[in-house]
C-alpha positions as CSV (number, residue, x, y, z in Angstrom):
1,M,0.0,0.0,0.0
2,T,1.3,3.4,-1.0
3,N,1.7,5.9,1.8
4,V,-0.1,9.3,1.3
5,Y,1.3,12.4,2.8
6,E,-0.3,15.9,3.1
7,I,2.0,18.9,2.7
8,D,0.8,22.5,3.1
9,L,1.8,24.8,0.3
10,N,1.2,28.5,-0.1
11,E,-0.1,29.9,-3.4
12,E,3.3,30.4,-5.0
13,E,4.6,27.0,-4.0
14,T,1.4,25.4,-5.4
15,I,1.9,27.2,-8.7
16,R,5.5,25.9,-8.9
17,Y,4.4,22.4,-7.9
18,Y,1.8,22.1,-10.7
19,A,4.0,23.7,-13.3
20,N,6.8,21.2,-12.6
21,K,4.3,18.3,-12.3
22,F,2.7,19.1,-15.7
23,V,6.1,19.2,-17.4
24,E,7.2,15.9,-15.8
25,D,3.9,14.1,-16.5
26,A,4.0,15.3,-20.1
27,L,7.6,14.2,-20.6
28,E,6.9,10.8,-19.1
29,D,3.9,10.2,-21.4
30,C,5.1,11.7,-24.7
31,S,6.7,9.6,-27.4
32,E,8.0,12.5,-29.5
33,F,8.9,16.1,-28.5
34,N,5.5,17.7,-28.0
35,Y,2.5,16.8,-25.8
36,C,-1.0,18.2,-25.1
37,L,-1.6,17.8,-21.3
38,S,-5.3,18.0,-20.5
39,I,-6.4,19.2,-17.1
40,D,-9.1,16.7,-16.2
41,Q,-10.1,14.6,-13.2
42,N,-6.6,13.2,-12.8
43,Y,-5.5,16.4,-11.0
44,E,-6.6,17.6,-7.7
45,H,-7.4,21.3,-7.0
46,R,-8.7,21.7,-10.6
47,E,-10.3,25.0,-9.6
48,F,-7.0,26.3,-8.3
49,I,-5.3,25.3,-11.6
50,I,-8.0,27.1,-13.7
51,N,-7.8,30.2,-11.6
52,H,-4.0,30.3,-11.8
53,K,-3.5,29.0,-15.3
54,E,-1.6,32.1,-16.4
55,Q,0.8,32.0,-13.5
56,I,1.4,28.3,-14.1
57,L,1.9,29.0,-17.8
58,D,4.5,31.7,-17.0
59,R,6.3,29.3,-14.7
60,I,6.4,26.5,-17.3
61,K,7.8,29.0,-19.9
62,K,10.8,29.4,-17.6
63,D,11.5,25.7,-17.4
64,E,14.7,24.7,-19.2
65,R,13.1,21.5,-20.5
66,V,10.4,23.4,-22.4
67,A,10.9,25.0,-25.8
68,D,7.4,26.4,-26.2
69,V,4.1,26.2,-24.4
70,Y,0.6,27.7,-24.7
71,I,-2.8,27.2,-23.2
72,D,-5.6,25.6,-25.2
73,E,-9.2,26.0,-24.0
74,E,-11.0,24.6,-27.0
75,D,-14.4,23.0,-26.1
76,E,-14.1,24.5,-22.6
77,K,-11.4,22.0,-21.8
78,L,-8.1,23.4,-20.4
79,S,-4.9,21.9,-21.6
80,F,-1.2,22.9,-21.7
81,D,0.3,22.3,-25.1
82,M,4.1,21.9,-24.6
83,V,7.0,21.5,-27.0
84,F,10.2,20.1,-25.4
85,W,13.8,20.3,-26.2
86,I,14.8,17.0,-27.8
87,D,17.5,16.3,-25.2
88,Y,14.7,15.6,-22.7
89,C,12.8,13.2,-24.9
90,P,14.7,9.9,-24.6
91,Y,12.7,8.0,-27.3
92,Y,12.7,10.7,-29.9
93,Y,15.2,11.0,-32.8
94,E,15.1,11.9,-36.4
95,E,16.5,10.0,-39.4
96,S,20.2,10.5,-39.8
97,N,22.5,10.3,-42.8
98,I,25.9,9.1,-41.7
99,C,28.2,6.6,-43.5
100,I,28.6,3.2,-41.8
101,S,32.3,3.7,-41.0
102,D,31.6,7.0,-39.2
103,E,28.7,5.4,-37.3
104,I,31.1,2.7,-36.1
105,N,33.8,5.2,-35.1
106,N,31.3,7.4,-33.3
107,L,29.8,4.5,-31.3
108,K,33.3,3.4,-30.2
109,L,34.1,6.9,-29.0
110,F,30.7,7.2,-27.3
111,E,31.3,4.0,-25.4
112,K,34.4,5.6,-23.8
113,E,32.4,8.7,-22.9
114,I,29.9,6.5,-21.1
115,L,32.6,5.2,-18.8
116,N,34.0,8.7,-18.3
117,G,30.5,10.0,-17.6
118,V,29.9,7.5,-14.8
119,S,33.3,8.4,-13.3
120,N,32.9,12.1,-13.5
121,H,29.4,12.2,-12.0
122,K,30.4,10.1,-8.9
123,G,28.9,7.0,-10.4
124,V,25.5,8.3,-11.5
125,T,24.6,10.2,-14.7
126,T,22.0,10.1,-17.5
127,T,22.1,9.2,-21.2
128,R,21.0,12.8,-21.8
129,E,24.0,14.2,-20.0
130,V,26.5,11.8,-21.5
131,L,25.2,12.2,-25.0
132,R,25.1,16.0,-24.9
133,H,28.6,16.2,-23.4
134,F,29.9,13.9,-26.1
135,I,28.4,16.0,-29.0
136,D,29.2,19.4,-27.6
137,S,32.6,18.8,-25.9
138,I,34.3,15.6,-27.1
139,L,33.3,15.3,-30.7
140,D,33.5,19.0,-31.5
141,K,36.9,19.3,-29.7
142,Y,38.7,17.1,-32.2
143,H,36.6,17.8,-35.3
144,R,35.3,21.2,-36.4
145,L,31.9,19.9,-37.4
146,S,28.9,21.7,-38.8
147,D,25.7,21.9,-36.7
148,E,24.0,19.7,-39.3
149,F,26.6,16.9,-38.9
150,K,26.5,17.1,-35.1
151,D,22.7,16.8,-35.2
152,N,23.0,13.7,-37.4
153,V,25.5,12.2,-35.0
154,Y,23.2,13.0,-32.1
155,Y,20.1,11.4,-33.7
156,N,22.1,8.4,-34.8
157,L,23.5,7.7,-31.4
158,K,20.1,8.2,-29.8
159,E,18.6,5.7,-32.2
160,H,21.3,3.1,-31.3
161,I,20.6,3.6,-27.6
162,C,16.9,3.1,-28.2
163,N,17.7,-0.1,-30.1
164,T,19.5,-1.6,-27.1
165,G,16.3,-1.6,-25.0
166,F,18.3,0.2,-22.2
167,N,15.8,3.1,-22.1
168,E,12.8,0.9,-21.3
169,K,14.7,-0.9,-18.5
170,Y,16.2,2.1,-16.7
171,I,14.0,5.1,-17.4
172,E,12.6,7.0,-14.4
173,K,10.0,9.6,-15.4
174,Y,11.9,11.0,-18.5
175,E,15.5,10.4,-17.4
176,V,17.5,7.3,-18.2
177,Y,20.1,6.8,-15.5
178,I,23.5,5.2,-15.9
179,D,25.7,4.1,-13.0
180,R,28.5,1.6,-12.3
181,N,26.0,-1.2,-12.1
182,N,24.5,-0.9,-15.6
183,A,27.1,1.1,-17.7
184,E,28.6,-2.2,-19.0
185,E,25.1,-3.3,-20.0
186,L,24.6,-0.3,-22.2
187,I,28.1,-0.7,-23.7
188,E,27.4,-4.3,-24.4
189,G,24.1,-3.3,-26.2
190,L,26.1,-0.7,-28.2
191,E,28.7,-3.4,-29.1
192,N,25.8,-5.4,-30.6
193,E,24.8,-2.3,-32.6
194,I,28.4,-2.0,-33.9
195,D,28.4,-5.7,-34.9
196,K,25.2,-5.1,-36.9
197,L,26.9,-2.2,-38.7
198,Y,29.9,-4.4,-39.6
199,I,27.6,-7.0,-41.0
200,K,25.8,-4.4,-42.9
201,K,29.1,-3.3,-44.5
202,N,29.7,-7.0,-45.5
203,S,26.4,-7.9,-47.2
204,N,27.9,-11.2,-48.4
205,I,28.1,-12.4,-44.8
206,K,25.0,-13.3,-42.8
207,Q,24.8,-13.0,-39.0
208,I,23.1,-16.0,-37.3
209,T,22.4,-17.1,-33.7
210,Y,24.6,-19.6,-32.0
211,Y,21.6,-22.0,-32.0
212,Q,21.3,-21.7,-35.8
213,F,25.0,-22.5,-36.1
214,L,24.5,-25.6,-34.0
215,E,21.7,-26.7,-36.3
216,I,23.8,-26.3,-39.4
217,L,26.8,-28.0,-37.7
218,N,24.6,-31.0,-36.7
219,K,23.4,-31.4,-40.4
220,H,27.1,-31.3,-41.5
221,N,28.1,-34.0,-38.9
222,K,25.1,-36.2,-39.9
223,E,25.7,-35.6,-43.6
224,I,22.2,-34.2,-44.1
225,Q,21.7,-32.1,-47.2
226,F,21.7,-28.3,-46.5
227,K,18.9,-26.0,-47.5
228,P,20.0,-23.2,-49.9
229,N,19.8,-20.6,-47.1
230,E,22.3,-22.7,-45.0
231,L,25.0,-22.4,-47.7
232,G,27.1,-19.3,-47.6
233,K,29.3,-17.3,-45.1
234,F,28.1,-16.8,-41.6
235,I,29.2,-15.2,-38.4
236,T,27.9,-15.9,-34.9
237,K,28.9,-14.8,-31.4
238,E,28.9,-16.7,-28.1
239,N,30.5,-15.5,-24.8
240,G,32.3,-12.7,-26.5
241,I,33.9,-14.9,-29.1
242,Y,33.2,-14.4,-32.8
243,L,33.0,-17.5,-35.0
244,G,33.5,-17.2,-38.8
245,I,31.8,-20.0,-40.7
246,N,32.5,-20.7,-44.4
247,N,29.8,-23.1,-45.6
248,V,29.7,-21.9,-49.2
249,N,30.4,-25.5,-50.5
250,G,28.9,-27.3,-47.5
251,E,32.3,-28.0,-46.0
252,M,31.7,-26.0,-42.7
253,K,35.2,-24.4,-42.4
254,M,35.3,-22.5,-39.2
255,Q,37.6,-20.3,-37.1
256,D,37.0,-18.2,-34.0
257,F,38.3,-14.7,-33.2
258,D,38.3,-12.2,-30.3
259,N,36.8,-9.4,-32.4
260,I,34.5,-9.0,-35.3
261,E,36.9,-7.2,-37.6
262,K,39.4,-10.2,-37.6
263,C,36.5,-12.6,-38.2
264,L,35.2,-10.7,-41.2
265,N,38.7,-10.3,-42.6
266,Y,39.1,-14.1,-42.4
267,L,35.8,-14.7,-44.2
268,N,36.5,-12.0,-46.8
269,K,40.0,-13.2,-47.5
270,D,38.8,-16.6,-48.3
271,L,36.2,-15.0,-50.7
272,E,39.0,-13.0,-52.4
273,Y,41.1,-16.2,-52.8
274,A,38.1,-17.9,-54.5
275,E,37.6,-14.9,-56.8
276,N,41.3,-14.9,-57.8
277,I,41.1,-18.5,-58.7
278,E,38.1,-17.9,-60.9
279,D,39.8,-15.0,-62.6
280,E,42.9,-17.1,-63.3
281,E,40.8,-19.9,-64.8
282,S,39.0,-17.4,-67.0
283,E,42.3,-15.9,-68.3
284,E,43.5,-19.4,-69.1
285,L,40.4,-20.1,-71.2
């Protein structure tokens, strides 16, 4: 059972309370960067809110999280329509246009900033703080970048964070907290995003689960005929080890590596060798 406490507030304190509460409630519920917060039966002291709507509006305008706000009284219903700075909207990002190599490099740099962020904030920080510091201080320090490019990096990193599922697990209201207990979890999620980008660069190689690999290996051991989609070059990961599998001809040649780049180089070199043989045979003909 939740404990309920009564606290006496004067008029100015109540205005501040509701202004802050409206902002936090809207941020918690919004999926983009704007929200229309209706003042209905969910809020106590509705009469006070209506009578002090202009003072509450003025207080919301001064909130650093809010880019714009206005009152809407259509159909005799009072609502506060708010637009938020994107920094404070953990799930919102726009499409970005960055080459895959830059994406990978930015993610690797950002992983280091996560660890630095946890250390510099006495073990607790937020994805918003780390991301903004990385864009404004770290990235721009070493590269004189245009605002457009920085926005692209910002949106791209935010998208990758969302893809990890970290936000859903650690969000409180509208902030996503990082500390020493979960920083490695976020980094591991971003490592998986980096792996996906490497695979995207190497369209001739398919990423499979370790279970799928075992199924293919079992067929090979039992000399069962492979399906067409089981022939080719594959990569899988288990316990931090990358396994490169060349099953182009059904021979199941394999080698493991401690990082994805070495694994992809192994698979691609074998492909280059096969292509060179084909070229030599064509020249002889």
